[in-house]
N, C-alpha and C positions, 0 to 999 in steps of 0.2 A: 100195450098194457101199461098202466101207470105204476111205476116202482114205489110210489108212496101210498098206494091203495092197500087197504087192509085185506089180507087173504088168510082165511082160516083163523088159527090161533096165533099166527106169527105177527109180530109187532115190527113195523118198518123202523130201521135205525140208519140214518144217513143215507137213505136211497137204497139200502139193502135190507133184506129180510132177516131178522134176528131169529134165534131159536124160539120154540114155542114157549110162551109164558106158562109157568107151572100151574098158576091158579086157574087158568083157562081150562086146562085139562081136568082138573079137580071139579070145576063146575059142570063140565060135560058129563063126567062120570057119576057125579052125585045125583043127577036127575032120576036115576034108577032106584034111589032109596027114598026112605020116609023123609018128610020135611025137615025134621029135627036133625036127623043124621046128615042130610044134605047141607044144612047150614053149618053144622060143626065141621064138616070136611072143607067147606069153602073158607071158613074162618081159619082153620089150621093151615091151609095152603097159603092164604094170603099172609098170615103172621110169619110163616117160614120164609116167604119171599121178601118181606119187609125187613126181617132180621138179617137176611143174606145181604141186601142192598145197604143196610146200616153198618154192618161189619166192614164191608168193602169201603164205604165212605170214611169211617173213622180210622181204619188203618192206612188208608191212602193219604190222609192228611198229615200223618206223622213223618218227620224227616228220617232219612236212612240211619242216622246215628241212633235215634230212639228205637227204630225197628230192630237194629242189631243189639241193642241193650236187652230187648226181650226175646232175642233169638229168632227173629223173622226176617226173611228176605222179601224184598218187594215182589218178586214174581211168585211167592207162595201166598199172597193175600186172597186170591180167589179160591184156592183150595181150602184155605182155612175158613173162609166164609161159608163154602159148601159143607164143611164138617160141622160147623156151627148150626147151620139150617137143619142138618140131619138130626141134631140133638133135640130139636123142638117138636 
């Protein structure tokens, strides 16, 4: 089996399968709803995922000194991004 082949809702990353992408799950679940509700759920899931990635990118670019000034440790970045995604 090709490790780079797409399987289900998993996206291959560096030859390994990553966790399911959240918006794929939302798309699958949304097909049981009316079209307007389905589009709203897809849009909300994708916006949450994009905000998660944006938060990680922005905080990862900061040097350790600036992170300590705002009270964040480098290993807390992903958990902060998950909290931010949950607010959306």
